[in-house]
N, C-alpha and C positions, 0 to 999 in steps of 0.2 A: 620413484616418482613416475606417474603415468604420463606418457608422451602425448602431445596433441595429435589427434588423428585427422588426416586429410584424405578426402575421396576425390580422385581425378576421373572424370568421365570424358573421354576423348577417343574418337574413332581412328585418328591418325596415330599409328603405333610409335613412330619416331618421336613425335611431340609428347605423347603420353609417357614414354619411358624416360626421355631426357628430363621432363618436368619432375617425374618421380625421383630421379637420381639427385636432382638439385635439392629437393625437399628432404630426402633421406640423409644427405650430407649435412643439412641444417637441423638434424635430429628430430624430424617429424616422422610419425608412423604414417605410412602411405598405403591406401587401397586404390586399385586400378580397375576401371571398367571400360570396355571397348564400345559400348553403346548405352543409350539411355535406359533401356529396359534392365540390363544387368546392373547399371548404376543405381537404379531404384531399389533393386533387391539388396544390394550391398548397404545402401543407406538405411533401409529398414532393419537390417540385421545388426549392423555395427554402430549405428548412430554417430557419424563422424562429427568432429568439431567444426569443420568447414568443408565446403564443396567447391571444387573447380570444375566447370562444365562447358564443353563446346556447345555451340548453338546448332550448327548444321550437322545432324547425325541421322543414320537410318533407324527405322523402327520407332524411336521416340526422340524428338529433337530436344534441345535445351529448354525451350519454353515449356514443353510438356513436363520435363523433369522438375522445373521450378514450380509449376502449378501443382503437381502431385506432392512435392515436398511440403508446400504450404498447406495442403489439405490435411496432412497428417500431423496431429498435435505433437508427436514425438520429434518431428523434424522441422516444424514450422519456424522455429527460432534459430535454425542453423544458418550461419553466414554463408552467402552464395555469391561466387564470382564467376562471371561468364568469360570464357576464352573464345575469341572469334577472330577470323581473318577479315570479317566484314566490318568496316568502320563507319558505314552509313549511319547518319544521325537517327533515322527512323528505327533502326534495329536497337540502338542504344536506348532510345526513349522507351520503346516497347518493353525491353528487358527491365529497365529501372522502374517503370510503372507497374510491372508485375511483381516487384519486390526484390529484384536483384540488388546486392549491396555494392557491387563494383564491376568494372569491365577491364579486361586486359586484351589488347589487340595484338594478334600474332603477326610477326614474330616479336617476342618480348625477351628481355635478358634476365639474368639471375637476380639482379638487384631489383628490377621492377616487380618481379614475381614475389620475392621475399618481403619487399616493402608493402605490397598490396595485402599480403596475408597477415603480416604483423600488425598493420594498421587496422585491419578488419577485426582481428582477435582482440586488439586493445579496445576498440570501440564496443565490442560485445561486453567486455568487462564493465565499461562505463554504463552501457545500457542496462545491465543488471542492477547497477546502483540507481539509475533513473527509475527502474521498476520498483525497487524497494521504497524509494522516497515517495513515488506517486501512490503506491498502495497504502503507505502510511497516511497520506493526505486523503485518499479516497475512503479510508475507514470511517470517516464521519459522514459520508454521503448518504448512507441508508441506515446507519446505526448497526449495532452488532446483532445480526440475524443470519439465518442460513442462506437467504438470498444474496446478501452482500458477500458472504464467504464464497459463494459460487461465482459471483461477478469478479471478485478479486482473483480467483483461481483462473478464470477465463483470460483475464488480462495478463497474468503472470505467464501463461502458457503460450501467448502469442508473440509473434516476431515484431520487433521495433523496425519501423521504416524511417530512414533518414531522408528528409526532403529538403532540397536546396531552395534558397530564396527564389521566388517567382516560378518554381516548378509546380505544375498542375497535379493535383492528387486525383481528381476525377472531373469529367466534363459534364455539363448539362446534357441530359439525355442518355447518359451511360446507365446500364443496368445496375441495380443496387447490389453491391458486394457485401454490405454490412454497415455498421456505424463506426466512426473513428473517434479515438480519444487522443487529445493533444497531451503529450508528455512534457515536451519543452518547446519553446518557440511560440509562433502565432500563425493562425490560418484565417484567411478571409473567404467568404462565399460571395459570388457576384452573378449578376445577370446582364446580358448584353442586349441593348436595344437594336432595332433594325438598322439604324444608322451607325452602329458600332460603339455607341457610348456605353460606358460601364456603370452599373448601379451596384454599390456594395450593400449586400443584404445581411451579412453577419460577420462578426469578428470573434474569434475563439482563441483563448489563452490556455495555458497549461491547466490540466485537470478538467477541461471542458470537452463535451461531446459535440460532434456535428454529423449530419447525415441522417438524423432521426426521422424527420418527416417522411422521407422517401421509403424508409424501411417500414414504418408503421402503416403507410398508405399503400404499400405494395406497388409502387410506381417508380419509374426511373428518377435519377437525381434531377431536381428541378433547377439546380444552380451549379456553377462551376466552383470548385474549391481549389485554392492556390495558397502556397506558403508565402507569408509576408516577410519572413526571415528564415534562416536555417532552422529547421524544425524536426522534431521526432514525433511520429504518430504511431498509434497501435490500432490495427483494424480488428474489430470484433465481427466475425463472419455472420452473415444473415441467419443461417440455419441455427447456429449456436445461440444467438441473441433471442430468436423467436422461441426456442425451446426454454430458455431461461425466463422469458416474459410469461409464457404459458404456465410454468411451474411455480413461479414465485410472484404473487400479487404485489408484494412490497416493491420489487424491482420495477414492475410494470407501472406502478403509481409514480415512482420517481422519474421514469422516462416521460411519462405523461406530463408531470410537473415541468420538466425541462422544456418539453415541446410547447406547453402553454406559455411559458415565459418567452420563448422565441417568437411565438405568434403575437403576443402582446407587444413586444419590441418592434415587430414589423408593422403592426397596426399604427403604432405611434409614429413610425418613420413615414408611413403613407400620409397620415394626417399632417405631419410637418411639411411634406412636399406639396400638399394641396393648399394649405392655408397660411403658412408662415412665410415671412419675408426672407430673403437670402441671408441677411444679417442674423436673424433669429435662428434660422436653420443651422448656420455655421456655429453659433453659440451653443446650440443644443448638441451638435456633433462633438464639440470639444468637451462639454459636460459629460456626455456618454463615455468618451474615452477616459476622462478623469476618474469616473467610477470604476473603470476596469484597471487603471494604472496607479491608483492612489498610493502614494508612498511617503507623504509628508506635506508640509505647508506649501512648498513650491512643487508643481507637478510638471514633469518632463515628458513630453509626448513626442516620440520619434516616429513620425508617419509622413509619407510623401504627400505633396499637394494633389497628385493624381488620385490617391486613395481618399483624401479628404473630399475631393470633388465627387468621387463615386458615392461616398457616404451621404453627402448633402444634396446630391442630384443637381449639380451646377457645373459650369465650365471651370477649368483650371484657372483661367485668367480672372474669373470672379473670385475664386478662393484667394488668389494672391492679393487682389485689391482689398478684400474684407480683412484679411490677416494684417495687412498694412494699416488699415483703419484701427483695428483692435490694438495694434502695437502703439499707435499714436495716442490712443485713449488710455493706455496704461493697463490694459487687460491681459496682455501677453508680452513676452519677449521672444525674439527669434535669434537662434544661434545655429547657423548652418542648416542642417536638416531637422534640428530640434525646435519644437515650440514649447516654451515655458509658460504655463498658465500661472499668472500672478494674482488674479482677482476672480476666483471662481464664482463668488457671490454675485458680482455684477453681471457675469455671463448668464447666471441663472435668472436674473431679474431683467434681462434684455427685453425691451418692448418690441412688439411685432411691427 
């Protein structure tokens, strides 16, 4: 039986060798590199199952290693754990936003190390299941043609990124890295007004793409994308998507269709903000969520009042008041953080 192969990239010899000893005792096959450059050479040659990498190293630091691994299709899906003596939040955030899977702060003990590795390898197996399920569902997206086959292959070759609830995926103004596909969970896109108020511009569930307008427009992201719950996403890099769009007209048409639907939704949202009363706007927000979440006669919507306020363009206090009115009128029920829509038809017929 083939042993799991782990690559350790660490310039401190004592830490590198002691970590390797622990892993070898746990029956892992271990490769060692004393700097990032050597580590990249070993990764390309041996294709490890997981990489442990220090951040601060000569020649090529850990961020550079992660960037280059993600650029190579053969190593882009390899689980990556940073080893660092620096516990500052900004370092952790930068590493996770670049696609690192986990962090271990030195000094760490045997149990911490083995738990982190076993947890990440276990999640990789689950992610492969997510991939297969998502690809099955995506097979109906463009029909059976060569363009769809290439799109599926691109997704299957990419690394899944696990995003925690409220974690930012990209910020407004960031350079476009590509487009994202939601595999599990939910993502929102928002814009902030000058006074700091939040306007929710998009809501994306599993099997939906976001970030398309920026890529097609060759502009920075115009919105901030944030996870509404624990989510897994797949980044399709800009260069790869553009090559696919240029080669396969059917794929280009599908993304244009998605973009058109997004634009139409935003136009409707602007019209509602301009002309509709707060009651009607809230009713339309609930209806829009119902269309996304429909699962039976009674619709359960688990969404915060802050997010409802951002979607409807009103104050949180106004949301609370209107929801109380809707409850009194028998249109909804409230149970903790859940809103249960009990009369969707009356919400649809709400007068302005």
